C-alpha positions as CSV (number, residue, x, y, z in Angstrom):
1,M,-21.1,-91.6,-29.4
2,V,-22.0,-88.7,-31.4
3,V,-23.6,-86.9,-28.2
4,M,-20.2,-87.3,-26.2
5,V,-18.2,-86.0,-28.7
6,G,-20.1,-82.6,-28.8
7,V,-20.0,-82.7,-25.1
8,V,-16.5,-82.5,-25.4
9,S,-16.2,-80.2,-28.0
10,S,-18.6,-78.0,-25.5
11,V,-16.4,-78.3,-22.7
12,K,-13.0,-78.1,-24.9
13,A,-14.2,-74.4,-26.1
14,L,-15.5,-73.1,-22.6
15,W,-12.0,-73.8,-21.2
16,E,-10.2,-72.3,-24.2
17,S,-12.6,-69.4,-23.7
18,R,-11.6,-69.3,-20.2
19,I,-7.8,-69.6,-20.7
20,T,-8.1,-66.7,-23.1
21,R,-10.1,-64.4,-20.9
22,S,-7.5,-65.6,-18.3
23,R,-4.2,-64.5,-20.8
24,E,-5.8,-60.9,-21.7
25,E,-6.7,-60.3,-17.7
26,Q,-3.1,-60.7,-17.2
27,E,-1.8,-58.7,-19.9
28,E,-4.3,-56.3,-18.7
29,V,-2.6,-56.0,-15.4
30,E,1.1,-56.8,-16.4
31,E,0.1,-53.1,-18.6
32,L,-1.2,-51.5,-15.5
33,R,1.6,-52.2,-13.7
34,R,4.1,-51.2,-16.4
35,R,2.2,-47.8,-16.7
36,R,2.0,-47.5,-12.7
37,K,6.1,-48.1,-12.7
38,D,6.2,-45.3,-15.6
39,R,4.2,-43.1,-14.0
40,L,6.1,-43.7,-10.6
41,D,9.4,-43.6,-12.2
42,V,8.7,-40.0,-13.6
43,G,7.6,-39.1,-10.4
44,V,10.5,-40.1,-8.7
45,W,12.4,-38.4,-11.5
46,E,10.6,-34.8,-11.2
47,E,11.0,-35.3,-7.6
48,R,14.7,-35.4,-8.1
49,A,14.7,-32.5,-10.9
50,T,12.9,-30.3,-8.2
51,L,15.0,-31.2,-5.1
52,A,18.2,-30.7,-7.6
53,Q,16.6,-27.1,-8.4
54,L,15.9,-26.3,-4.6
55,K,19.4,-27.2,-3.7
56,Q,20.8,-25.0,-6.2
57,K,19.0,-22.0,-4.2
58,L,21.0,-22.8,-1.0
59,T,23.7,-20.3,-0.1
60,T,25.7,-19.8,3.3
61,E,25.5,-16.6,4.7
62,D,26.8,-15.4,7.7
63,G,27.6,-19.2,8.8
64,R,24.1,-20.1,8.1
65,L,22.4,-22.1,5.6
66,V,20.2,-20.2,3.7
67,L,17.3,-21.4,1.1
68,R,16.6,-18.2,-0.8
69,I,13.9,-17.8,-3.7
70,E,13.0,-14.6,-5.0
71,Q,10.2,-13.6,-7.6
72,E,9.6,-17.1,-9.1
73,D,6.3,-19.0,-9.2
74,W,6.3,-21.5,-6.4
75,K,2.6,-21.5,-4.9
76,S,3.4,-24.4,-2.7
77,L,6.3,-26.2,-1.5
78,P,7.1,-29.9,-2.5
79,D,7.7,-32.2,-0.2
80,C,11.0,-33.2,-0.9
81,L,11.9,-29.7,0.5
82,V,12.3,-32.0,3.7
83,Q,15.0,-33.8,2.7
84,L,17.1,-30.1,2.9
85,S,15.9,-30.0,6.8
86,Q,19.6,-28.5,7.6
87,V,18.5,-25.3,6.3
88,Q,18.7,-22.8,9.2
89,E,17.0,-19.8,7.2
90,W,14.4,-19.4,5.0
91,Q,14.1,-16.3,2.6
92,I,11.0,-16.9,-0.1
93,H,9.4,-13.3,-1.3
94,R,7.4,-12.1,-4.1
95,T,6.5,-16.2,-4.9
96,G,2.5,-16.3,-4.8
97,L,3.0,-18.7,-1.8
98,Q,-0.3,-19.4,-0.1
99,K,0.6,-21.9,2.5
100,I,3.4,-22.7,5.1
101,P,3.9,-26.5,4.5
102,H,3.1,-28.7,7.6
103,F,6.3,-30.3,7.1
104,I,7.8,-26.9,8.4
105,S,8.1,-28.8,12.0
106,S,11.0,-30.9,10.6
107,F,13.4,-28.2,10.1
108,Q,14.4,-27.9,13.7
109,N,17.4,-26.2,13.1
110,L,15.4,-23.1,11.6
111,L,16.3,-19.5,13.3
112,V,14.7,-17.4,10.6
113,L,12.0,-17.7,8.9
114,D,11.1,-15.0,6.3
115,L,8.1,-15.5,3.9
116,S,7.2,-11.5,3.5
117,R,5.5,-10.7,0.6
118,N,3.7,-13.6,-1.0
119,G,0.1,-14.8,0.0
120,V,0.0,-16.8,2.8
121,T,-3.2,-16.9,4.5
122,E,-2.3,-18.7,7.6
123,I,0.2,-20.3,10.5
124,P,-0.1,-23.7,10.6
125,K,-0.1,-25.2,14.6
126,Q,3.4,-27.4,13.7
127,I,5.3,-23.9,14.0
128,G,5.3,-24.3,17.8
129,K,7.8,-26.6,17.0
130,L,10.1,-24.5,15.9
131,T,11.7,-23.6,19.6
132,R,15.1,-22.5,18.3
133,L,13.4,-19.8,16.0
134,R,14.6,-16.5,16.4
135,E,12.7,-14.2,13.3
136,L,9.1,-14.9,11.8
137,L,8.4,-12.2,9.2
138,L,5.5,-12.7,7.5
139,S,4.6,-8.9,6.4
140,Y,2.5,-8.0,3.5
141,N,0.5,-11.4,3.4
142,R,-3.0,-12.3,4.1
143,V,-2.9,-14.0,7.5
144,H,-6.0,-13.3,9.5
145,F,-5.1,-15.8,12.4
146,V,-2.3,-16.6,14.8
147,P,-2.5,-19.9,16.7
148,E,-1.7,-20.0,20.2
149,E,1.1,-22.6,19.3
150,L,3.0,-19.9,18.2
151,S,3.8,-18.8,21.7
152,W,5.8,-22.0,21.8
153,C,8.4,-20.8,20.1
154,E,10.3,-19.6,23.2
155,N,13.0,-18.5,21.4
156,L,11.4,-16.1,19.5
157,Q,13.0,-12.4,19.1
158,T,11.2,-10.6,16.2
159,L,7.6,-11.0,14.7
160,E,6.5,-9.1,11.8
161,L,2.8,-9.4,10.9
162,A,2.4,-5.8,9.2
163,M,0.2,-5.4,6.4
164,N,-2.0,-8.8,6.9
165,R,-5.1,-6.3,6.7
166,D,-7.9,-8.4,7.9
167,L,-5.9,-9.4,11.6
168,E,-7.2,-7.8,14.6
169,Q,-6.7,-10.1,17.5
170,L,-3.9,-12.4,19.2
171,P,-4.1,-15.6,21.5
172,D,-3.9,-14.7,25.1
173,Q,-0.7,-17.4,25.3
174,F,1.3,-14.9,23.2
175,R,2.4,-13.2,26.2
176,N,4.4,-16.7,27.0
177,L,7.0,-15.4,24.4
178,K,9.5,-14.1,27.1
179,K,12.4,-13.0,24.8
180,L,10.2,-11.1,22.1
181,Q,11.8,-7.5,21.7
182,H,10.9,-6.5,18.2
183,L,6.9,-6.8,17.0
184,D,5.5,-5.1,14.1
185,L,1.4,-4.9,13.5
186,S,1.3,-2.0,11.7
187,M,-1.4,-1.8,8.7
188,N,-3.9,-4.4,10.6
189,H,-7.4,-4.0,12.2
190,F,-6.8,-3.9,15.8
191,S,-9.1,-1.6,17.6
192,S,-6.8,-1.9,20.9
193,V,-3.5,-2.7,22.1
194,P,-3.8,-6.3,23.2
195,D,-3.1,-7.1,26.6
196,C,-1.3,-10.0,25.6
197,V,1.5,-7.4,24.0
198,V,1.5,-5.2,26.7
199,G,2.3,-8.4,29.2
200,L,5.4,-8.8,27.2
201,P,8.2,-8.7,29.5
202,A,11.3,-8.0,26.8
203,L,9.4,-6.0,24.1
204,E,11.6,-2.9,23.0
205,W,10.0,-1.9,19.8
206,L,6.3,-1.9,18.6
207,D,4.5,-0.8,15.4
208,M,0.9,-0.2,15.6
209,G,0.4,2.5,13.0
210,G,-2.3,2.1,10.4
211,N,-4.3,0.3,12.6
212,C,-8.0,1.6,14.0
213,L,-6.8,2.0,18.0
214,Q,-9.1,4.8,19.5
215,C,-7.3,4.4,23.3
216,L,-4.4,2.9,24.6
217,P,-4.2,1.0,27.8
218,E,-4.3,2.5,31.2
219,D,-1.4,0.1,32.2
220,I,0.8,0.9,29.1
221,H,3.8,1.9,31.7
222,R,3.9,-1.9,32.0
223,M,6.0,-2.0,29.0
224,D,9.0,-1.0,31.0
225,K,11.5,-2.3,28.5
226,L,9.8,-0.4,25.6
227,H,11.8,2.0,23.8
228,S,10.2,2.9,20.5
229,L,6.4,3.1,20.1
230,W,4.9,4.0,16.6
231,L,1.3,4.8,16.5
232,Q,0.8,6.8,13.7
233,R,-2.3,6.9,11.6
234,N,-4.9,5.9,14.3
235,E,-7.8,7.0,15.9
236,L,-6.7,8.1,19.2
237,E,-8.5,11.1,21.0
238,N,-6.1,10.9,23.8
239,L,-2.9,9.3,25.5
240,P,-2.9,7.7,29.1
241,E,-1.4,10.1,32.0
242,N,0.8,6.9,32.5
243,I,2.4,7.2,29.6
244,S,4.9,9.5,31.3
245,R,5.9,6.6,33.5
246,M,7.5,4.8,30.4
247,A,11.1,5.4,31.8
248,S,12.9,3.7,28.9
249,L,10.9,5.4,25.7
250,D,12.6,7.3,23.2
251,T,10.4,7.1,20.5
252,L,6.9,8.2,20.1
253,V,5.3,8.6,17.2
254,V,1.5,9.7,17.2
255,S,1.1,11.8,14.1
256,G,-2.3,11.2,12.0
257,N,-4.7,10.7,15.1
258,R,-7.2,12.8,16.8
259,L,-5.5,14.0,19.7
260,R,-6.7,17.1,21.3
261,D,-4.5,17.5,24.3
262,I,-0.6,16.3,25.5
263,P,-0.4,15.0,29.1
264,P,1.8,17.6,31.2
265,L,3.5,14.9,33.0
266,M,5.1,14.2,29.5
267,E,7.4,16.9,30.0
268,D,9.1,15.4,32.4
269,M,9.8,12.4,30.1
270,S,13.8,12.6,30.1
271,N,14.7,10.0,27.9
272,L,12.2,10.9,25.3
273,R,14.5,11.9,22.1
274,F,12.3,11.9,19.4
275,V,8.3,12.4,19.3
276,N,6.3,13.6,16.5
277,F,2.7,15.0,17.0
278,R,2.0,16.4,13.6
279,D,-1.7,16.0,12.1
280,N,-3.4,16.1,15.3
281,P,-6.5,18.4,16.1
282,L,-4.6,19.8,19.1
283,T,-6.5,22.6,21.0
284,L,-3.7,25.0,21.5
285,D,-1.7,26.4,18.4
286,V,1.7,27.3,19.5
287,T,5.1,27.5,17.8
288,P,7.9,26.4,19.6
289,L,11.1,28.2,20.2
290,K,14.0,27.6,17.8
291,T,17.5,26.2,19.2
292,N,20.5,25.6,17.9
293,D,20.0,22.1,18.4
294,D,17.3,21.7,16.1
295,E,18.8,18.6,14.1
296,D,15.2,18.4,11.7
297,E,13.7,21.8,11.4
298,E,10.6,20.3,9.7
299,G,10.4,17.2,12.4
300,E,11.0,19.4,15.7
301,M,8.0,21.7,14.4
302,F,5.7,19.1,16.2
303,G,8.6,17.1,18.1
304,R,10.2,17.7,21.9
305,E,10.5,21.2,21.6
306,F,6.8,21.7,20.2
307,M,5.5,19.5,23.2
308,K,7.4,21.0,26.1
309,T,5.9,24.6,24.9
310,Y,2.5,23.3,24.3
311,I,2.7,21.6,28.0
312,Q,4.1,25.1,29.3
313,E,1.5,27.3,27.4
314,S,-1.5,24.6,28.4
315,R,-0.2,24.6,32.1
316,K,-0.2,29.1,31.7
317,R,-3.5,28.8,30.4
318,A,-5.0,27.0,32.8
319,H,-3.7,29.1,35.9
320,C,-4.6,32.5,34.0
321,P,-8.0,31.8,32.7
322,Q,-9.4,34.5,29.7
323,P,-11.9,37.0,30.5
324,L,-15.2,36.4,29.2
325,V,-15.8,37.8,25.9
326,G,-17.5,41.7,26.4
327,H,-16.4,41.5,30.1
328,T,-14.6,44.4,31.4
329,P,-12.4,44.1,34.2
330,S,-13.1,46.4,37.0
331,K,-11.1,49.1,38.3
332,S,-10.2,47.1,41.5
333,N,-8.6,44.1,39.2
334,L,-6.8,46.4,36.9
335,T,-5.5,47.7,39.9
336,G,-5.3,45.0,42.7
């Protein structure tokens, strides 16, 4: 009988212990659920607060819904921004933004994406989903690579990638941007003009100043719509003869290069209104005659009249070779 009482007591104690442990475990689970719910509540509240903050930065400009953020700390953009996918224009400058979010593809109505003067290092492949995009402005960032998916932005008209320093090439598919008119690749690390740029059918304005260009493509005249070409501060030693066949070109800036001569055929470029050959080690030292049409005397010193005078003087010297040093012309030469 005593043994039975002892066994019952042991079983009872074990059962009570298990009940107590189960109750404690259940309380712990409930506590974890409460904490998780509290965190979710806090997360939801913070997301709502962030979304409300972003909504305050929406404006309507020229009939477009614009998100404008200037000189604030936004190194990354929150996921809740996707709830504002009706926005047509992003103007986000000097925020320290480091990355274009992958959910950018959700902004199917986006016409202008201006993220200049930030710290963006890459263009995501999802950019190719923005088929209505007209302007992509990423100057003064740290972009070092352009994905081929950018060529899917079939309505892109303006692309600015100036001052990204390490950018030195473009994908060959880039030539598929049939509507691209304005391209700024200045202050990067290009050693040549990419063939895909020469092949852009609608390009009218190109700036490749401040790169490492040593020569221009011989078929540069394929850029038959181009009217402005900026090539200042490169390492060009000559200009191809075919540059004279660029019938639409009206502005050419080649200052600060290593040019020794000017192609003679450029004299016939009647549409060329502004040209600048300043700061080049040209072979001949010529001074153009002043005309009453000179609007900018200082600029014209190395402008159109300078170019024409230089070409004429070069042609004159080619047909009238200078006598050798120390050589005295014969009497027959003097009288003939």
